[in-house]
N, C-alpha and C positions, 0 to 999 in steps of 0.2 A: 740930062746927063746922068743923074743918079739912077734913073730908071734903067738906062742901058747897062750900068754897072750891076744892078740887081739881076738883070737878065743873064749877063755873063757869069755871075757868081752862081746862079741856080744851075746853069749848064755844067759848070765845073763840079759842083757838089753831086749832081746826078751822075756824071761820068765817073767820079771817084767811087760812088756806091756800086756802079756797074762793074768797075774794075775789081772791086772786092768780091763780087760774085764770080767773076772769071778766075780770080786767084783761088777761091775755094774749090772751083771745079778742077783746076790744075792740081792743087794740093791733095785732092781726094780721088784722083784718077784710078788708083789701085785699091781703094777702099771697097770691100765687098758690100754690095747693096746700096752704095751711094747713088743718089739721083742728082744729076747735073741740073743747074738752074740757069735761067736767063732773065734779064731785066726787061720790064715794059716801061716805056716812057709816056708822059702826057704833057701836052702844052698847057700852060696856065695863063690866064688873063688877069690883069690887075683891075683896079677900079676905073682906069682910063685906058684908052687904046695904046698909049705910049708905054704902058707897063706890061710885062709878060715874062715868061721864062719857061723852064722845063723842070719836071720833078720825076722821081721814080714812082710809077703808078703801082707797081707790084713786082713780085718775083714769082716766076713760074717754074715748077719742077718738071723735068722730062720723065714721063712714065713709060717710055718706049721699052720694049722687051730687049733684054741683053741676051748674050749667048749662054746656053746651058753647057756645063762641062760634066763629063762622066768622071767620078772619083773612084768607083769600085767599092765604095762603102755603103752598106745597106742602110745606115742611119743618116746619110746625107740626103737632104730634100731640096727641091727648087720649086718656085712658083712660075708657071707658064701662063701668061695672060694677066688679067686683072686679079688682084687678091693680095693678102698679107698673111703672114704667120702670126698667131697670137701666142705670146710667151708670158710667163710670170716669173717674177723674181722671188727671192726667199721669203719676202713678206706677203706674197700673194698679189702684189700689184701687177696689173696687166699692161703689156706693151705690145706694139705691132711692128713687125719688121718684114723685109723681103730678103734679108740675109739668112739663108738656110744653112 
């Protein structure tokens, strides 16, 4: 009985984490350069066959190409295909971005 409760609890926890990822995708739908994520799940086995459950295996970001927009400004840039812009802050620390 306890093992079945563990299995149900692990499913609820994994689903809650996945809903957090979906919420982040929705909240950032208009954020320039934001890459949407998706959750990967994995079955887990306990020490006996009666134990088990599910957990978040990882989060995958989508690196699919978005649409490019003409701005008419010579200083605006975009990345087409794979790649990132390398930018530096005022202290010279380097960062990578796709937001041009």
